[in-house]
Steps between C-alpha positions, in 0.01 A plus 500: 500500500225352288329364815516845659332662198226234489440522876485881488257494206285242678484714815411809295214316325374371838506850643305639203238224528465569875453872441238431231307262727506745792386787281199296382398387851210678669593729788324712756421852398648787695162672473332269756600526865358321803549631852390457860409131474388346828286221636342425837543191720296209357479123516287377208429792268675833488510821302770734372443875479721727291515792258560472125608807301516518122732787409494404134314651206311173428232318693588161649301231680572278800398157376666250732668437833710226657661416832678208662312550830154400368340237281334774293565874468235718337404863448174561690255781558270551798159634403175581682192284451171477694628685805826303521832448329608230257818433302556408138797404289608767249666333198637829367521836674572810290795712615454819293797705381595759759276343765555351844283213625491434874425149626346531847264324738146529364622541141751337269745253656716201413332193650723221635288183494609186684798635692778242528598632844379764744591860426645658814593859580848569364489228231616595151406336171479589132207514262521531125261727314451458127418799283380466141778727369755532780524124567581354841592727790622336824375680809636458855228476766526544877244369751385779734280495810143628484 
């Protein structure tokens, strides 16, 4: 009987510690949603296009990206310069409260640098987007034809 009481008390303490740890862990915010993520066929560098909506009352910022399909994954912007286009890395992109930001060809996109394998029509992979307040959001991506 004594063993039963000690074992039960030990399990209760473990459960309380687990609940406390989980409550303190960062989690994604329900205010940020990502939809329509797709890429195009590629063999060295690729791009992901998508839509981010912030339904919350507070501004957030996209400040990182990751993926297992590329050596580096970055938030980029295409801009016009001297009659042509160029791209630059954006370390932090504001996602204002109540706003929707569309990532499209010729604008913002997630750059996949150093693809580990070709991206073919019908392939699926996941990218992670990091938001300053919402934390990491995993996003499924499909490769579509042009």
